[in-house]
N, C-alpha and C positions, 0 to 999 in steps of 0.2 A: 249531261255527261256524255262523252263520246262513246259510241258502241264499238269498242276495239274488238271484243270477242266475236261480235256478229259478222265482222269482215275477216275472220281468220283464214278463209280459203284464199282470199286475195293476198294475204301475207305469205302463205305457203307458196303461192304462184310466183311471187316476187323472189323468194328464196330459190325456187327451182330455176328461174330465168337467170339468176346470178351464178348458180352453181354449174349449170349446163355448159357454158362456154369454157369454164375452167377445167371441167372434166375432159372436154374435147382436147384442150391444149395439153393436159397431162397424158392422155392416151396417144397423142400424136408423137412421132419421132422427135427427140430433143425436148420432150415435155418438161424435164427437170435437168438442171445442170448441177451435177454433184460436185461439191467442193473437195478439196484435198483430204478432208477428214473422213469422207465416205468413199471416195474413189481411189485414194492412194496416189502418190506422185510427189512432185517437188514444186515449190512455189518460191520464186526469187523476187525480191524487191530491188530494182536497179535504179541508179541515178546516172543518166548519161545525157549529155547535151547534144543539140543539133541532130537528133535522130527521130524519125517518124515511126509510129507503130508498125507500119508496113515494112520498113527497112529492118527493124528488129525481128519481126516475124520471119522475114526472108533469111536473116542470119541464123536463126535457130533451125530453120528447115535445112540449110546447108550443113549444119552440125549434126544432122540426123534426128531432128525433132520437128517434123512438119505438123504435129498435133499441138504444138505450143500455142497457148492462148495469151495474147499480149493485151494488157489493159493499162491505159494511162490513168494514174491516180494523182497527178500533180504536175507542176512545171518541171519537166525533165525526169520525172519519177514514173517507173513502169512496174506493174506486177505481171510476172511471166509464170504461167503454170505449164508444167510439162509432165510427161510420164516419169516413173521412177528413174533416177539416175544411178549409174553403176558406181559402186564404191571403189576405192583404190585396191590394187592387187599387191599382195606381199608373198614373198617366197617362204620356204620353211624356216629360214633364219629370222624372219620378221622384217626383212628389208623390203622397201617399196619397189615393186617391179614396174608398175604402171600407175600414174596418178589417177585420182578419181575423175569421173566424168564432169563433175562440177568444176574442178580446177581447169580442165581442158576447155570447157565452155567459157569460163571467165577470161582465160588467156586469149582465146580466139576472138572474143568480143573486144578486148582491149586493143588487139592488133588491128581490128577492123574499124573501130570507132574512136580510139584514143582513150582519154580518161574515162574510167568507169568505176563506180562504187557500188558494192553489194551492201545494201542497207539491212537486209534480213534474208534468211534462208530457212525454210521449213521443209521437212521430209516426213511422209507417212507411208509405211509399207502397206501393200494391199491386204495383208493378213490383219493388221491392226485396224484398217479401214472397215473390214467386214465385222470385226468385233464391235466397232463403234456403231455400225448400223443396227446390229442385234441389240445392243444395250439401249440405243435410242428408242427402238420399238418397244422394248420391255418397259422402259420408263413411261412412255405414253400409255401403254396398256395398263400398267400398275396405277397410274394416275386416274384413269377412267374407272377401274374397279374400286379403288379407294373412295372415289366420289360417290359411286353407286351405293356402296355399303354405308358410308357415313350419312348420306341423305335418308336412306332407309331407316337408320337408327334415329336420326334427329327428328323425323316426322312420324315416329312410331305411334304417337297418340292420335294420329289422323287416320281415318278409314282408308285402307289400301295404300299404305305409306310407300310401298315399293314403286308406285307409279311416279312419285316425285323424283326419285333417283333415276329411274329409267328415262323420264322426259328430260332431265338435266343432261344425261349422257347423250341422248339423241341431239339435243341442242349443241353439245360439244362437237359431235360429228359434223353438224351443219357448219359450225365455225371453222373446223379444221378443213373441210372441203372448200369453203369460200376462200380461206387464207391461202391454201396450197394452189388453188386454181388461179387466183389473182397473181400470186407470186410466179406461177408458171408462165402466165401471159406476159407479165412484166419482164421475166427473164429472157424472153425472145427479143426484146428491144434494148435491155440494159444488162450490164454484167452482174446479175444476181445469181448466187450459188446456194445450194443447200449444204450447210456445214454445221459444226457444233453450235455456233451462235444461233443458227436457225432453230435447232432443237430447243435451246434455252428460251428463245422467244416464244416458241409454241407452248412450252410448259407454263411460261409466265402468262400468256394469253388465256390458257385453260383456267388457271387460277383466278384471273380477273373475271372471266366469263361466268364461272361457277359462283363467285361471290355475288355478282349482279343477279344471277338467277335465284340464289338463296334468299336474297332480300325480298324479291317478289313472292316466292313460295312461302316465306315466313309470314308475310302479310296475309296471304290467302289462308294459311292455317289459323291465324288469329281471328280473321273475320268468319271463318267457318265455325269456330267455337263460339263466337259472339252472336252469330245469326244462324243457328242450326236449321231453321225452317226456310231460309232463303234459297232461291234457286242457285245451283252451282255456277251457272254462267254469269249471273249478276254479281255473285261474290267475287269471282275471278276478275270481272271487268272493273269492279269497284277497287279491288286491290291493286290492279295495274295503274289506275288513275292516281291512286295514293302514292305510288312509288316512282312513277315515270319521271317526275321532276328531279328526284334525287339521282336516278340512274343517268339521266342526260347531263346533269351538272357535273357528276363525278367523271363521266367519260370525257366530257368536253375539256375539263382541266388537264386530264392525262394526255389527251390528243394535242393540246396546245404545247405541252412540254415536249412531246415526241416530235411535233413539227419543228420546234426549235433545234432539236438534236439532228433532225434530217437535214436542216439547212446549214448548220454550223458544226456538226459533230464529225465531219470527215467521212471518207469513203469506207473506212474499216468497219464502222458500225451501221452503215446505211441499210444493209440488208436486214439486220436485227431490228432497226427502227421501222422499216417497211412492214415487216411481219406483225409487229405490235400495233401499228396504225390500222392495218386491215383487220387483224384479229380482234382488237378491242371494239372497232366499229361493228363487226359482225356479231360479236358477243353481246353488245348492247342491244342490237336489233333482235337477236334470237331470244334473249331473256324476256323481252317485252312481247314480241309478236309471234314467237314460235313455241317456246317451252310451256308457257302458261296456256296457250291455245291447244297444245297437245293434251294437256290435262282435261280440257273440256271435251275434246274429241273422244278421249278414252272414257270419260265419265258417261257420255251420251251413247257410247257403244256404236259410234258412227262407222267405224271401219268394218265391223261385222255386218252392219246393215248394207254397206256398199257391196260387200262380198256376196251376200245373199241376193241382192238385186241383180248383180252381174251374173251369178249362176242361174237365176231365174230367166234372164234374157237369153242366155246361151241355150238353156233347155227349150225355151219357146222357139228359138231359131232352128234348133235341131229337129223339133217336131214339125 
């Protein structure tokens, strides 16, 4: 039987090496590109022939929007994201005094490029965007708290059941950091934005990851009750080997489906699929190589021993 638990620090190191570049990318300027749902603004889907993204970007700059982001999403189809556009102005009688900025932009683009179709137009005010950010953070926090409380209750018959919920939440933090870090790095090369679909994908990933972790933890609980005199490390290692095949097979079937969606699903859901692919891969890794290993570290009280050894070395150096 493979000694997975005995190499736990190697797996912790691998996680750290994966998380570190993502954290650096997140902390650097432009670490995340906020979508219209979080930053506010307008996004237009335009169909216009014989126009390059550079020409369209220059046209928006001439119209007072140098911040416009132009992305090609198909043959002659472009997604243009701008700052919030001014609405139309009316007098006291309700008559239109000045057309909306959207109308002025559409007319100017038609005069410049000829035929132009607006396939879609979305607008989110900055106030609503801030509310979306707060609600998204509350949703993520509530999910983690609910998971902690549920696992604490589900494993109440096991000694120190709170450790299972805590280790599961730590594994979720690992999955979140990996996913956001990789997404940030990819966002520097591809048009990936953090929007409402991103939050949906993160919550889906959290649910999948916790499900995988619970499978391993539940087998650990069964084996602890079955072999109460066995060493905790051996029970955890045996439990991991009993469930690793199921975890890998389940994740592989999901990843194959997501790969098909990434290839043939179109650009509108590509960011959603990328988050799920990275998150499910990280979740499968953490449920096997991180969450269960943290239980062993906690059971052996290794963190406290490290701290005592470090304090002893500092005192000796000071003396």
